[in-house]
C-alpha positions as a Markdown table, in Angstrom:
| # | Residue | x | y | z |
|---|---|---|---|---|
| 1 | Leu | -55.2 | 88.7 | -55.4 |
| 2 | Pro | -55.2 | 84.9 | -55.2 |
| 3 | Thr | -57.8 | 83.0 | -57.2 |
| 4 | Ala | -60.4 | 80.7 | -55.6 |
| 5 | Ala | -58.4 | 77.6 | -56.5 |
| 6 | Gln | -55.2 | 79.1 | -55.0 |
| 7 | Leu | -57.1 | 79.9 | -51.8 |
| 8 | Ile | -58.4 | 76.4 | -51.5 |
| 9 | Asp | -54.9 | 74.9 | -52.1 |
| 10 | Gln | -53.4 | 77.3 | -49.5 |
| 11 | Ile | -56.1 | 76.4 | -46.9 |
| 12 | Arg | -55.8 | 72.6 | -47.6 |
| 13 | Ala | -52.0 | 72.7 | -47.3 |
| 14 | Gly | -51.8 | 75.1 | -44.3 |
| 15 | Leu | -54.3 | 73.5 | -41.9 |
| 16 | Pro | -52.5 | 71.8 | -39.0 |
| 17 | Lys | -51.5 | 68.2 | -39.5 |
| 18 | Pro | -52.3 | 66.8 | -37.0 |
| 19 | Pro | -54.4 | 69.5 | -35.2 |
| 20 | Arg | -53.9 | 70.1 | -31.5 |
| 21 | Leu | -56.7 | 68.4 | -29.6 |
| 22 | Ile | -57.8 | 69.4 | -26.1 |
| 23 | Lys | -59.3 | 66.9 | -23.8 |
| 24 | Thr | -62.4 | 68.2 | -22.0 |
| 25 | Pro | -61.3 | 69.4 | -18.5 |
| 26 | Arg | -63.6 | 69.3 | -15.5 |
| 27 | Arg | -66.5 | 71.8 | -15.4 |
| 28 | Cys | -66.0 | 72.3 | -19.2 |
| 29 | Thr | -68.3 | 71.6 | -22.2 |
| 30 | Arg | -67.5 | 70.9 | -25.9 |
| 31 | Ser | -68.8 | 72.6 | -29.0 |
| 32 | Ser | -68.2 | 71.9 | -32.7 |
| 33 | Val | -68.4 | 74.6 | -35.3 |
| 34 | Val | -67.9 | 74.6 | -39.1 |
| 35 | Met | -66.3 | 76.8 | -41.7 |
| 36 | Leu | -68.3 | 76.2 | -44.8 |
| 37 | Leu | -66.6 | 77.4 | -48.0 |
| 38 | Arg | -67.8 | 77.7 | -51.6 |
| 39 | Glu | -66.3 | 78.9 | -54.9 |
| 40 | Asn | -67.8 | 82.0 | -56.4 |
| 41 | Thr | -67.0 | 81.4 | -60.1 |
| 42 | Ala | -68.3 | 84.8 | -61.2 |
| 43 | Asp | -65.7 | 86.6 | -59.1 |
| 44 | Asp | -63.2 | 83.8 | -58.9 |
| 45 | Asp | -63.2 | 84.1 | -55.1 |
| 46 | Leu | -63.8 | 81.8 | -52.2 |
| 47 | Glu | -66.7 | 82.6 | -49.8 |
| 48 | Leu | -67.4 | 81.7 | -46.2 |
| 49 | Leu | -70.9 | 81.0 | -44.8 |
| 50 | Leu | -71.7 | 83.0 | -41.7 |
| 51 | Val | -75.0 | 82.7 | -39.8 |
| 52 | Leu | -76.9 | 85.2 | -37.7 |
| 53 | Arg | -78.0 | 83.4 | -34.5 |
| 54 | Ser | -81.3 | 84.2 | -32.9 |
| 55 | Pro | -81.2 | 85.9 | -29.4 |
| 56 | Gly | -81.0 | 83.4 | -26.6 |
| 57 | Arg | -80.2 | 82.9 | -23.0 |
| 58 | Thr | -76.6 | 84.1 | -23.4 |
| 59 | Arg | -77.2 | 86.9 | -26.0 |
| 60 | Ala | -79.8 | 89.7 | -26.0 |
| 61 | Val | -79.4 | 90.5 | -29.7 |
| 62 | Pro | -78.7 | 88.4 | -32.8 |
| 63 | Gln | -75.1 | 87.5 | -33.2 |
| 64 | Val | -73.0 | 86.5 | -36.2 |
| 65 | Gly | -70.9 | 83.3 | -36.0 |
| 66 | Leu | -70.1 | 79.9 | -37.6 |
| 67 | Pro | -72.8 | 77.2 | -37.8 |
| 68 | Gly | -72.4 | 74.6 | -35.0 |
| 69 | Gly | -73.2 | 74.1 | -31.4 |
| 70 | His | -72.8 | 72.0 | -28.2 |
| 71 | Gln | -72.1 | 68.3 | -28.3 |
| 72 | His | -74.5 | 65.7 | -27.0 |
| 73 | Gly | -73.2 | 63.3 | -24.4 |
| 74 | Glu | -70.3 | 61.2 | -25.7 |
| 75 | Glu | -70.8 | 62.5 | -29.3 |
| 76 | Lys | -67.5 | 62.9 | -31.3 |
| 77 | Asp | -66.4 | 66.3 | -32.5 |
| 78 | Glu | -67.0 | 65.7 | -36.2 |
| 79 | Asp | -70.4 | 63.9 | -35.6 |
| 80 | Ala | -71.6 | 66.9 | -33.6 |
| 81 | Ala | -70.5 | 69.3 | -36.4 |
| 82 | Val | -72.4 | 67.2 | -39.0 |
| 83 | Arg | -75.5 | 67.0 | -36.9 |
| 84 | Glu | -75.6 | 70.7 | -36.0 |
| 85 | Val | -75.2 | 71.9 | -39.6 |
| 86 | Ser | -78.0 | 69.5 | -40.7 |
| 87 | Glu | -80.3 | 70.8 | -38.0 |
| 88 | Gln | -79.5 | 74.5 | -38.5 |
| 89 | Leu | -79.1 | 74.7 | -42.2 |
| 90 | Gly | -80.5 | 71.5 | -43.7 |
| 91 | Leu | -77.1 | 70.5 | -45.2 |
| 92 | Asp | -75.6 | 67.0 | -45.5 |
| 93 | Leu | -71.9 | 67.6 | -45.0 |
| 94 | Pro | -70.6 | 64.2 | -45.9 |
| 95 | His | -72.4 | 64.1 | -49.2 |
| 96 | Gln | -72.6 | 67.8 | -50.2 |
| 97 | Phe | -69.2 | 69.0 | -49.0 |
| 98 | Thr | -65.5 | 67.9 | -48.9 |
| 99 | Leu | -63.6 | 68.0 | -45.6 |
| 100 | Leu | -60.4 | 70.0 | -46.0 |
| 101 | Gly | -59.2 | 69.8 | -42.4 |
| 102 | Arg | -59.5 | 70.9 | -38.8 |
| 103 | Leu | -58.1 | 73.8 | -36.8 |
| 104 | Asp | -56.4 | 73.5 | -33.4 |
| 105 | Asp | -58.9 | 73.2 | -30.6 |
| 106 | Arg | -59.2 | 76.2 | -28.4 |
| 107 | Ile | -60.6 | 76.7 | -24.9 |
| 108 | Ile | -62.8 | 79.7 | -24.1 |
| 109 | Pro | -63.1 | 80.8 | -20.5 |
| 110 | Gly | -66.6 | 81.3 | -19.1 |
| 111 | Ala | -68.3 | 82.7 | -16.1 |
| 112 | Asn | -68.3 | 80.7 | -12.8 |
| 113 | Gly | -65.2 | 78.7 | -13.8 |
| 114 | Arg | -67.1 | 76.9 | -16.6 |
| 115 | Ser | -65.1 | 76.9 | -19.9 |
| 116 | Leu | -65.8 | 75.8 | -23.4 |
| 117 | Val | -63.6 | 73.7 | -25.7 |
| 118 | Val | -64.3 | 74.6 | -29.4 |
| 119 | Ala | -63.5 | 72.2 | -32.3 |
| 120 | Cys | -63.6 | 73.8 | -35.8 |
| 121 | Phe | -63.8 | 71.9 | -39.1 |
| 122 | Val | -63.3 | 73.3 | -42.6 |
| 123 | Trp | -65.5 | 71.9 | -45.4 |
| 124 | Leu | -65.7 | 72.9 | -49.1 |
| 125 | Gln | -69.0 | 72.8 | -51.0 |
| 126 | Lys | -69.2 | 70.5 | -54.0 |
| 127 | Asp | -72.4 | 71.8 | -55.7 |
| 128 | Glu | -74.9 | 74.6 | -55.0 |
| 129 | Val | -77.4 | 73.6 | -52.4 |
| 130 | Pro | -80.3 | 75.5 | -50.8 |
| 131 | Leu | -80.2 | 76.5 | -47.1 |
| 132 | Lys | -83.1 | 75.7 | -44.8 |
| 133 | Phe | -83.0 | 77.6 | -41.5 |
| 134 | Asp | -84.3 | 76.3 | -38.2 |
| 135 | Gln | -85.3 | 78.4 | -35.2 |
| 136 | Gln | -81.7 | 78.9 | -34.1 |
| 137 | Val | -80.8 | 80.9 | -37.3 |
| 138 | Arg | -82.3 | 84.2 | -38.4 |
| 139 | Ala | -80.2 | 84.8 | -41.5 |
| 140 | Ala | -77.0 | 83.9 | -43.3 |
| 141 | Thr | -74.5 | 85.4 | -45.8 |
| 142 | Trp | -71.6 | 84.2 | -48.0 |
| 143 | Trp | -68.7 | 86.4 | -46.9 |
| 144 | Pro | -65.9 | 86.9 | -49.6 |
| 145 | Met | -62.6 | 85.7 | -48.3 |
| 146 | Arg | -60.9 | 88.6 | -50.1 |
| 147 | Cys | -62.6 | 90.9 | -47.6 |
| 148 | Leu | -60.4 | 89.3 | -45.0 |
| 149 | Leu | -57.3 | 90.7 | -46.6 |
| 150 | Gly | -58.0 | 94.3 | -45.6 |
| 151 | Asp | -57.6 | 96.2 | -42.3 |
| 152 | Ala | -60.0 | 95.7 | -39.4 |
| 153 | Glu | -62.2 | 98.3 | -37.8 |
| 154 | Glu | -62.2 | 99.0 | -34.1 |
| 155 | Leu | -64.9 | 97.8 | -31.7 |
| 156 | Ala | -64.9 | 99.0 | -28.1 |
| 157 | Trp | -66.4 | 96.8 | -25.4 |
| 158 | Asp | -67.3 | 98.3 | -22.1 |
| 159 | Leu | -66.6 | 96.0 | -19.2 |
| 160 | Arg | -69.3 | 97.7 | -17.2 |
| 161 | Ser | -71.8 | 95.6 | -19.1 |
| 162 | Glu | -73.1 | 92.6 | -17.3 |
| 163 | Gln | -71.8 | 90.0 | -19.8 |
| 164 | Ala | -68.4 | 91.5 | -19.9 |
| 165 | Ala | -68.1 | 92.0 | -16.1 |
| 166 | Ala | -68.6 | 88.2 | -15.7 |
| 167 | Arg | -65.3 | 87.6 | -17.5 |
| 168 | Val | -63.2 | 89.7 | -15.0 |
| 169 | Ser | -65.0 | 89.4 | -11.6 |
| 170 | Leu | -63.4 | 92.6 | -10.2 |
| 171 | Pro | -65.0 | 95.8 | -8.9 |
| 172 | Met | -65.7 | 98.2 | -11.8 |
| 173 | Glu | -64.4 | 101.1 | -9.7 |
| 174 | Leu | -61.0 | 99.4 | -9.5 |
| 175 | Leu | -61.0 | 98.6 | -13.2 |
| 176 | Glu | -61.9 | 102.2 | -14.1 |
| 177 | Ser | -59.2 | 103.7 | -11.8 |
| 178 | Leu | -56.6 | 101.4 | -13.6 |
| 179 | Gly | -57.8 | 102.2 | -17.1 |
| 180 | Leu | -58.9 | 98.6 | -17.7 |
| 181 | His | -62.7 | 99.2 | -18.0 |
| 182 | Arg | -62.8 | 99.3 | -21.9 |
| 183 | Ile | -61.4 | 96.6 | -24.2 |
| 184 | His | -60.8 | 97.1 | -27.9 |
| 185 | Phe | -61.3 | 94.4 | -30.5 |
| 186 | Pro | -60.9 | 94.2 | -34.3 |
| 187 | Lys | -64.1 | 93.9 | -36.3 |
| 188 | Leu | -65.3 | 93.6 | -39.9 |
| 189 | Ser | -68.6 | 94.9 | -41.2 |
| 190 | Leu | -70.5 | 93.1 | -43.9 |
| 191 | Pro | -69.6 | 94.4 | -47.4 |
| 192 | Ala | -72.5 | 96.2 | -49.1 |
| 193 | Thr | -72.2 | 93.9 | -52.1 |
| 194 | Cys | -73.0 | 90.8 | -50.0 |
| 195 | Asp | -76.6 | 89.5 | -50.0 |
| 196 | Val | -78.3 | 88.6 | -46.7 |
| 197 | Leu | -80.2 | 85.3 | -47.0 |
| 198 | Val | -83.4 | 85.4 | -44.9 |
| 199 | Asp | -86.8 | 83.6 | -44.7 |
| 200 | Glu | -89.8 | 85.3 | -46.1 |
| 201 | Ala | -91.0 | 86.4 | -42.7 |
| 202 | Glu | -87.7 | 88.3 | -42.0 |
| 203 | Asp | -86.6 | 91.8 | -43.2 |
| 204 | Glu | -83.2 | 91.8 | -44.8 |
| 205 | Leu | -82.4 | 95.5 | -44.1 |
| 206 | Ser | -83.2 | 95.2 | -40.4 |
| 207 | Leu | -80.9 | 92.2 | -40.0 |
| 208 | Arg | -78.0 | 93.5 | -42.1 |
| 209 | Lys | -76.8 | 95.8 | -39.3 |
| 210 | Tyr | -76.1 | 92.7 | -37.1 |
| 211 | Phe | -73.6 | 91.2 | -39.5 |
| 212 | Val | -70.4 | 92.3 | -37.7 |
| 213 | Leu | -67.6 | 89.9 | -37.6 |
| 214 | Trp | -65.5 | 89.9 | -34.3 |
| 215 | Gly | -64.6 | 87.9 | -31.2 |
| 216 | Leu | -64.1 | 84.2 | -31.4 |
| 217 | Thr | -65.2 | 83.9 | -35.0 |
| 218 | Leu | -62.8 | 86.5 | -36.3 |
| 219 | Ser | -60.0 | 85.0 | -34.1 |
| 220 | Met | -60.5 | 81.6 | -35.8 |
| 221 | Leu | -60.5 | 83.2 | -39.2 |
| 222 | Asn | -57.2 | 84.9 | -38.2 |
| 223 | Asp | -55.8 | 81.5 | -37.4 |
| 224 | Val | -56.8 | 80.2 | -40.9 |
| 225 | Thr | -55.6 | 83.2 | -42.9 |
| 226 | Thr | -52.2 | 83.5 | -41.1 |
| 227 | Arg | -51.5 | 79.8 | -40.9 |
| 228 | Thr | -52.2 | 79.3 | -44.6 |
| 229 | Gly | -50.3 | 82.3 | -45.8 |
| 230 | Ile | -53.4 | 84.2 | -47.0 |
| 231 | Arg | -52.4 | 87.0 | -44.6 |
| 232 | Thr | -48.9 | 87.7 | -43.3 |
| 233 | Ser | -50.3 | 89.0 | -39.9 |
| 234 | Pro | -53.6 | 88.7 | -38.1 |
| 235 | Met | -56.3 | 91.4 | -38.2 |
| 236 | Leu | -55.7 | 93.5 | -35.1 |
| 237 | Val | -56.4 | 97.0 | -33.8 |
| 238 | Thr | -53.0 | 98.5 | -33.3 |
| 239 | Gln | -51.4 | 101.8 | -32.2 |
| 240 | His | -47.9 | 103.3 | -32.6 |
| 241 | Leu | -46.0 | 104.0 | -29.4 |
| 242 | Tyr | -42.4 | 105.3 | -29.4 |
| 243 | Gly | -41.8 | 104.1 | -32.9 |
| 244 | Phe | -43.2 | 100.6 | -32.3 |
| 245 | Arg | -46.6 | 99.2 | -33.3 |
| 246 | Val | -48.4 | 97.3 | -30.5 |
| 247 | Glu | -51.8 | 95.8 | -30.3 |
| 248 | Lys | -54.5 | 98.1 | -28.9 |
| 249 | Val | -56.4 | 96.1 | -26.3 |
| 250 | Phe | -56.9 | 98.5 | -23.5 |
| 251 | Ala | -57.7 | 102.3 | -23.5 |
| 252 | Ser | -54.4 | 102.9 | -21.6 |
| 253 | Ser | -51.2 | 102.9 | -23.7 |
| 254 | Leu | -49.2 | 101.8 | -20.7 |
| 255 | His | -51.3 | 98.7 | -20.3 |
| 256 | Asn | -51.0 | 97.9 | -24.0 |
| 257 | Val | -47.2 | 98.1 | -23.7 |
| 258 | Cys | -47.1 | 95.9 | -20.6 |
| 259 | Phe | -49.6 | 93.4 | -22.0 |
| 260 | Ala | -47.6 | 93.2 | -25.3 |
| 261 | Gly | -44.3 | 92.6 | -23.3 |
| 262 | Leu | -46.0 | 90.0 | -21.1 |
| 263 | Arg | -47.3 | 88.1 | -24.1 |
| 264 | Leu | -43.9 | 88.2 | -25.8 |
| 265 | Val | -42.3 | 86.7 | -22.7 |
| 266 | Phe | -44.8 | 83.8 | -22.7 |
| 267 | Arg | -44.3 | 83.3 | -26.4 |
| 268 | Leu | -40.5 | 83.0 | -26.0 |
| 269 | Leu | -41.0 | 80.5 | -23.2 |
| 270 | Gly | -43.2 | 78.4 | -25.4 |
| 271 | Lys | -46.2 | 79.0 | -23.1 |
| 272 | Gln | -49.8 | 79.9 | -24.0 |
| 273 | Arg | -50.1 | 83.7 | -24.2 |
| 274 | Pro | -52.2 | 85.3 | -21.5 |
| 275 | Arg | -55.7 | 86.7 | -22.4 |
| 276 | Trp | -56.9 | 90.2 | -21.8 |
| 277 | Asp | -59.2 | 89.1 | -19.0 |
| 278 | Gln | -56.3 | 87.3 | -17.2 |
| 279 | Tyr | -54.2 | 90.4 | -17.5 |
| 280 | Ala | -57.0 | 92.5 | -16.1 |
| 281 | Arg | -57.5 | 90.2 | -13.1 |
| 282 | Leu | -53.7 | 90.0 | -12.4 |
| 283 | Cys | -52.8 | 93.6 | -12.9 |
| 284 | Pro | -54.2 | 94.9 | -9.5 |
| 285 | Leu | -52.3 | 92.0 | -7.8 |
| 286 | Gly | -49.1 | 93.0 | -9.7 |
| 287 | Leu | -49.4 | 96.6 | -8.8 |
| 288 | Ala | -50.1 | 95.8 | -5.1 |
| 289 | Phe | -47.0 | 93.5 | -5.1 |
| 290 | Leu | -44.9 | 96.3 | -6.6 |
| 291 | Leu | -46.1 | 98.8 | -4.2 |
| 292 | Leu | -45.5 | 96.5 | -1.2 |
| 293 | Ser | -42.0 | 95.7 | -2.4 |
| 294 | Thr | -41.2 | 99.4 | -2.8 |
| 295 | Leu | -42.5 | 100.2 | 0.7 |
| 296 | Thr | -40.6 | 97.3 | 2.2 |
| 297 | Ala | -37.4 | 98.4 | 0.5 |
| 298 | Leu | -37.9 | 102.0 | 1.7 |
| 299 | Ile | -38.6 | 101.0 | 5.3 |
| 300 | Ser | -35.7 | 98.5 | 5.5 |
| 301 | Gly | -33.3 | 100.7 | 3.7 |
């Protein structure tokens, strides 16, 4: 396993130079998040700080993620990251941390056509500093980077939930009939050896169960670990079909094969690969076109 110093060198060298920046489109907001790293000298490992966000308007339960948040007005990406970390954790990034680099910007689709551009910065802690949570943060933990070298678990997301349904905007009966009503994501659970940092008023045991790493945060960590050579392939949920290993995104094996093939075509064309929600929305249209073409051929032939 690589040492902490080796991991730092790999991350510093592997981050994009320059990173791909996305201008904010119409009906779109910007957010800045931060990967805070520190050396664990006792285990000679590198650790990542993750926070447990309090429930809010867009989430009914606490959720794990990177510190950060929305930008204010014409605020620059890095300035927003520094401000958010100061507010949420009481940390002074320019003086207590060293900036290693920045990931490529990514755009996250939202409901009602409103999307989010996320800028992510990577900082390395210079010296041990205490954390001071504000009302946005319930707890935090330092997650060992070596735990990102193993296999991911499987998390099933039912699109019949209100939050998930907003991503697709199709009748649930149609999605169920096509086998598109359940999506599978990779996830990582907090190792038992990790401490959960909480305020005195909070109960560590009751909050530990919420420390599950998945979704956007895990996707950005996949970017870091694969780009820097820490991992040879991203953490995914996979299945073996006809001697091939494909990513398991849908409950239907047929859709997984079609989705993998479609993403491969886009990749070969140098285009951005389609997301699962785009596939789910376009699949009924594709089937309808195929059926219409078949009927037209039978009638005319």
